[in-house]
DRENDO-1510 file (C-alpha; in Angstrom, 1 decimal, always signed):
<recs>
REC; n; res; u; v; w
REC; 1; MET; +56.3; +25.2; +25.6 .
REC; 2; ALA; +59.2; +23.2; +24.3 .
REC; 3; GLU; +58.9; +21.4; +20.9 .
REC; 4; LYS; +60.6; +18.0; +20.3 .
REC; 5; VAL; +61.7; +16.6; +17.0 .
REC; 6; VAL; +63.0; +13.1; +16.7 .
REC; 7; ILE; +65.5; +12.2; +13.9 .
REC; 8; GLY; +66.7; +8.6; +14.1 .
REC; 9; ASN; +68.2; +8.2; +17.6 .
REC; 10; ALA; +68.5; +12.0; +17.9 .
REC; 11; GLU; +66.0; +13.9; +20.1 .
REC; 12; LEU; +66.1; +17.7; +19.4 .
REC; 13; TRP; +64.3; +20.2; +21.6 .
REC; 14; HIS; +63.4; +23.8; +20.6 .
REC; 15; GLY; +63.2; +25.6; +23.9 .
REC; 16; ASP; +65.1; +26.9; +26.9 .
REC; 17; CYS; +67.5; +24.3; +28.4 .
REC; 18; ARG; +66.5; +25.6; +31.9 .
REC; 19; GLU; +63.1; +24.0; +31.3 .
REC; 20; VAL; +64.2; +21.0; +29.2 .
REC; 21; LEU; +67.2; +19.7; +31.2 .
REC; 22; PRO; +65.1; +18.6; +34.3 .
REC; 23; LEU; +63.0; +16.5; +31.9 .
REC; 24; LEU; +65.9; +14.5; +30.5 .
REC; 25; PRO; +67.4; +11.2; +31.7 .
REC; 26; VAL; +71.1; +10.9; +32.7 .
REC; 27; HIS; +73.4; +10.9; +29.7 .
REC; 28; ASP; +76.9; +9.4; +29.3 .
REC; 29; LEU; +78.4; +12.6; +28.1 .
REC; 30; LEU; +77.7; +16.3; +28.2 .
REC; 31; LEU; +79.4; +17.9; +25.1 .
REC; 32; THR; +78.5; +21.5; +24.7 .
REC; 33; ASP; +79.6; +24.9; +23.6 .
REC; 34; PRO; +77.6; +27.5; +25.7 .
REC; 35; PRO; +77.5; +31.2; +24.9 .
REC; 36; TYR; +80.7; +32.8; +26.3 .
REC; 37; GLY; +79.1; +36.3; +26.7 .
REC; 38; ILE; +81.5; +38.0; +24.3 .
REC; 39; GLY; +78.8; +39.4; +22.0 .
REC; 40; ALA; +79.1; +36.9; +19.1 .
REC; 41; ASN; +75.4; +37.4; +18.6 .
REC; 42; ARG; +76.3; +40.9; +17.3 .
REC; 43; MET; +78.0; +39.3; +14.3 .
REC; 44; LYS; +76.5; +37.8; +11.2 .
REC; 45; LEU; +78.1; +35.6; +8.6 .
REC; 46; GLY; +79.0; +37.2; +5.3 .
REC; 47; THR; +80.7; +35.7; +2.2 .
REC; 48; GLY; +83.9; +34.7; +3.9 .
REC; 49; LYS; +83.8; +37.5; +6.5 .
REC; 50; ARG; +81.9; +38.4; +9.6 .
REC; 51; LYS; +79.9; +41.6; +9.5 .
REC; 52; LEU; +78.3; +43.5; +12.3 .
REC; 53; GLU; +74.6; +43.0; +12.6 .
REC; 54; ARG; +72.9; +45.7; +14.6 .
REC; 55; GLY; +69.9; +44.7; +16.7 .
REC; 56; ALA; +70.6; +41.0; +16.6 .
REC; 57; ASP; +69.1; +38.7; +19.2 .
REC; 58; ASP; +70.8; +38.5; +22.6 .
REC; 59; TRP; +71.8; +34.9; +22.9 .
REC; 60; ASP; +75.5; +35.8; +23.6 .
REC; 61; ALA; +74.9; +38.9; +25.6 .
REC; 62; ALA; +76.0; +37.1; +28.8 .
REC; 63; PRO; +77.3; +33.7; +29.7 .
REC; 64; PRO; +74.8; +31.2; +31.3 .
REC; 65; PRO; +74.6; +31.3; +35.1 .
REC; 66; THR; +76.9; +29.0; +37.0 .
REC; 67; TRP; +73.9; +27.1; +38.5 .
REC; 68; LEU; +72.7; +26.2; +35.0 .
REC; 69; LEU; +76.1; +24.8; +33.9 .
REC; 70; ASP; +76.3; +22.9; +37.2 .
REC; 71; MET; +72.9; +21.4; +36.5 .
REC; 72; ALA; +74.0; +20.4; +33.0 .
REC; 73; VAL; +77.1; +18.7; +34.3 .
REC; 74; ASP; +75.2; +16.9; +37.0 .
REC; 75; THR; +72.8; +15.4; +34.4 .
REC; 76; CYS; +75.7; +13.5; +32.7 .
REC; 77; GLU; +78.4; +11.1; +33.9 .
REC; 78; ALA; +81.2; +12.8; +31.9 .
REC; 79; ALA; +81.4; +16.5; +30.8 .
REC; 80; ILE; +83.2; +18.5; +28.2 .
REC; 81; VAL; +82.4; +22.2; +28.1 .
REC; 82; TRP; +83.9; +24.5; +25.5 .
REC; 83; GLY; +84.7; +28.0; +26.7 .
REC; 84; GLY; +85.3; +26.6; +30.2 .
REC; 85; ASN; +87.7; +29.4; +31.0 .
REC; 86; TYR; +84.7; +31.8; +30.8 .
REC; 87; PHE; +82.7; +30.0; +33.5 .
REC; 88; GLY; +83.0; +29.4; +37.2 .
REC; 89; LEU; +83.7; +25.7; +36.9 .
REC; 90; PRO; +85.8; +23.7; +39.3 .
REC; 91; ALA; +89.5; +23.1; +38.9 .
REC; 92; ALA; +90.2; +20.5; +36.1 .
REC; 93; LYS; +92.9; +18.0; +35.4 .
REC; 94; CYS; +92.1; +17.4; +31.8 .
REC; 95; TRP; +91.7; +20.5; +29.6 .
REC; 96; LEU; +91.1; +20.0; +25.9 .
REC; 97; VAL; +92.7; +22.6; +23.6 .
REC; 98; TRP; +91.7; +23.4; +20.0 .
REC; 99; ASP; +94.8; +24.8; +18.3 .
REC; 100; LYS; +93.5; +26.7; +15.3 .
REC; 101; ALA; +96.9; +26.8; +13.6 .
REC; 102; GLN; +96.4; +30.4; +12.6 .
REC; 103; PRO; +98.9; +32.5; +10.7 .
REC; 104; ALA; +100.8; +35.1; +12.7 .
REC; 105; GLY; +99.1; +38.4; +13.2 .
REC; 106; MET; +95.5; +37.2; +13.3 .
REC; 107; SER; +93.2; +39.0; +15.7 .
REC; 108; PHE; +91.3; +36.0; +16.8 .
REC; 109; ALA; +92.5; +33.7; +19.6 .
REC; 110; ASP; +95.0; +31.0; +18.6 .
REC; 111; VAL; +93.3; +28.4; +20.8 .
REC; 112; GLU; +90.0; +27.6; +22.5 .
REC; 113; LEU; +89.7; +25.7; +25.8 .
REC; 114; ALA; +87.3; +23.0; +27.0 .
REC; 115; TRP; +86.8; +22.2; +30.6 .
REC; 116; THR; +86.3; +18.6; +31.4 .
REC; 117; ASN; +85.7; +16.4; +34.5 .
REC; 118; LEU; +87.7; +13.6; +32.9 .
REC; 119; ASP; +90.4; +11.8; +34.8 .
REC; 120; ALA; +93.0; +12.1; +32.1 .
REC; 121; VAL; +95.8; +14.4; +30.9 .
REC; 122; ALA; +95.3; +17.6; +28.9 .
REC; 123; ARG; +95.1; +17.1; +25.1 .
REC; 124; ARG; +95.5; +19.3; +22.0 .
REC; 125; PHE; +93.6; +19.1; +18.6 .
REC; 126; VAL; +95.0; +21.0; +15.6 .
REC; 127; LEU; +92.6; +22.2; +12.9 .
REC; 128; ARG; +92.3; +25.5; +11.1 .
REC; 129; PRO; +88.8; +27.0; +11.4 .
REC; 130; MET; +88.5; +27.3; +7.6 .
REC; 131; ALA; +88.3; +23.5; +7.5 .
REC; 132; MET; +84.6; +23.9; +8.6 .
REC; 133; ASP; +82.4; +21.2; +7.2 .
REC; 134; GLY; +80.0; +22.4; +4.6 .
REC; 135; GLY; +80.3; +26.1; +5.5 .
REC; 136; LYS; +79.7; +28.1; +8.6 .
REC; 137; GLU; +76.0; +28.3; +9.7 .
REC; 138; HIS; +76.6; +29.8; +13.2 .
REC; 139; PRO; +79.0; +32.5; +14.5 .
REC; 140; THR; +80.6; +30.2; +17.1 .
REC; 141; GLN; +80.2; +26.9; +15.2 .
REC; 142; LYS; +82.7; +24.1; +16.0 .
REC; 143; PRO; +84.1; +21.8; +13.4 .
REC; 144; ILE; +82.5; +18.3; +13.2 .
REC; 145; ASP; +86.0; +16.7; +13.4 .
REC; 146; LEU; +86.6; +18.6; +16.7 .
REC; 147; MET; +83.4; +17.3; +18.2 .
REC; 148; THR; +84.2; +13.7; +17.0 .
REC; 149; TRP; +87.6; +14.0; +18.6 .
REC; 150; CYS; +85.9; +15.0; +21.9 .
REC; 151; ILE; +83.5; +12.1; +21.8 .
REC; 152; ASP; +86.4; +9.7; +21.3 .
REC; 153; LYS; +87.8; +11.0; +24.6 .
REC; 154; VAL; +84.9; +9.2; +26.3 .
REC; 155; ALA; +84.9; +6.0; +24.3 .
REC; 156; HIS; +82.2; +4.3; +26.3 .
REC; 157; ALA; +79.7; +7.1; +25.8 .
REC; 158; GLN; +76.6; +5.9; +23.9 .
REC; 159; THR; +74.3; +8.9; +24.8 .
REC; 160; VAL; +75.4; +12.5; +24.4 .
REC; 161; CYS; +73.7; +15.7; +25.5 .
REC; 162; ASP; +74.2; +19.3; +24.2 .
REC; 163; PRO; +71.9; +21.8; +25.9 .
REC; 164; PHE; +73.4; +24.7; +23.8 .
REC; 165; MET; +73.1; +22.9; +20.5 .
REC; 166; GLY; +73.5; +25.9; +18.1 .
REC; 167; SER; +73.7; +24.6; +14.6 .
REC; 168; GLY; +74.0; +21.0; +15.6 .
REC; 169; SER; +77.7; +20.1; +15.1 .
REC; 170; THR; +77.7; +17.8; +18.2 .
REC; 171; GLY; +74.6; +16.0; +16.8 .
REC; 172; VAL; +76.1; +15.6; +13.4 .
REC; 173; ALA; +79.2; +14.0; +15.0 .
REC; 174; CYS; +77.0; +11.7; +17.0 .
REC; 175; ALA; +75.1; +10.6; +13.9 .
REC; 176; MET; +78.4; +9.8; +12.2 .
REC; 177; LEU; +79.6; +7.8; +15.1 .
REC; 178; GLY; +76.3; +6.0; +15.8 .
REC; 179; ARG; +75.7; +7.6; +19.2 .
REC; 180; ALA; +72.3; +8.7; +20.6 .
REC; 181; PHE; +72.0; +12.5; +20.9 .
REC; 182; THR; +69.8; +14.9; +22.8 .
REC; 183; GLY; +70.1; +18.6; +21.8 .
REC; 184; VAL; +68.4; +21.8; +23.1 .
REC; 185; GLU; +68.4; +25.1; +21.2 .
REC; 186; ARG; +66.5; +28.3; +22.1 .
REC; 187; GLU; +66.9; +30.2; +18.8 .
REC; 188; ARG; +64.5; +29.0; +16.1 .
REC; 189; ARG; +66.7; +29.7; +13.1 .
REC; 190; TYR; +69.6; +27.7; +14.6 .
REC; 191; PHE; +67.3; +24.9; +15.7 .
REC; 192; ASP; +66.0; +24.6; +12.1 .
REC; 193; ILE; +69.6; +24.5; +10.8 .
REC; 194; ALA; +70.5; +21.9; +13.3 .
REC; 195; CYS; +67.5; +19.7; +12.4 .
REC; 196; GLU; +68.5; +19.9; +8.7 .
REC; 197; ARG; +72.2; +19.1; +9.3 .
REC; 198; ILE; +71.5; +16.2; +11.7 .
REC; 199; SER; +68.8; +14.8; +9.3 .
REC; 200; ARG; +71.3; +14.9; +6.5 .
REC; 201; ALA; +74.0; +13.2; +8.6 .
REC; 202; HIS; +71.6; +10.4; +9.5 .
REC; 203; ALA; +70.7; +9.9; +5.9 .
REC; 204; GLN; +74.4; +9.6; +4.9 .
REC; 205; GLY; +75.0; +7.0; +7.6 .
REC; 206; GLN; +77.9; +6.3; +10.0 .
REC; 207; LEU; +81.5; +6.8; +9.2 .
REC; 208; LEU; +82.3; +3.3; +10.2 .
REC; 209; PRO; +79.2; +1.0; +10.4 .
REC; 210; PRO; +79.2; -1.3; +13.4 .
REC; 211; GLU; +80.6; -4.8; +12.9 .
REC; 212; PRO; +77.9; -7.5; +12.9 .
REC; 213; PRO; +77.9; -9.5; +16.1 .
REC; 214; ALA; +79.9; -12.7; +15.9 .
REC; 215; LEU; +77.8; -15.9; +15.7 .
REC; 216; PRO; +78.0; -18.1; +18.8 .
REC; 217; GLU; +80.3; -21.1; +18.4 .
REC; 218; GLN; +80.1; -24.3; +20.2 .
REC; 219; GLN; +83.4; -25.0; +21.9 .
REC; 220; GLY; +84.5; -28.7; +22.0 .
REC; 221; MET; +87.0; -30.5; +24.2 .
REC; 222; ALA; +90.3; -31.5; +22.5 .
REC; 223; PHE; +91.6; -34.9; +23.4 .
REC; 224; GLU; +95.0; -36.3; +22.5 .
REC; 225; PRO; +95.2; -39.8; +21.1 .
</recs>
């Protein structure tokens, strides 16, 4: 049975998104980073290095089925899916590119790609992975600045959903921007980390507090003498 935790305007679910997604209302934006199926679950975080962890859980043993991604996309008006090149998603006009600005000779990919259903041109964001906010809590964690940039691409989005929440970077970005967030995460240790990070972000407040609404003014008629 799924467990729900509410932090401010964030609703966090510990459970399987296959069970939780049908319970959720339509959101303005799907912003997510599903498992790619490349075995990142076999890696654990060391002090500045990744070390092989034998017998780890299987959350990245295979990518999610196409029908599950289709269901996630259908529950939101706009969609941004990181790792979109690993999934059987439709042709897209607007791909988002994270350029990691890596030194030559690095074994990791120079860029990561996000599929979108946005009616816009492709865009690139440059940020080195070592600029991770507050340290890396998850093997495939995305920088908060990257997720903030993604949300800005759908400026009208007030509600954001991430059914593969991981350590909660999307939720932290939403807290900083004052957007309502719904996240789902199956792995308990990452769910707890996400709750802590999002709770801390809500306590720190928004990057730019909303401007107070202007007071109504009575408009008069101007007459010339």
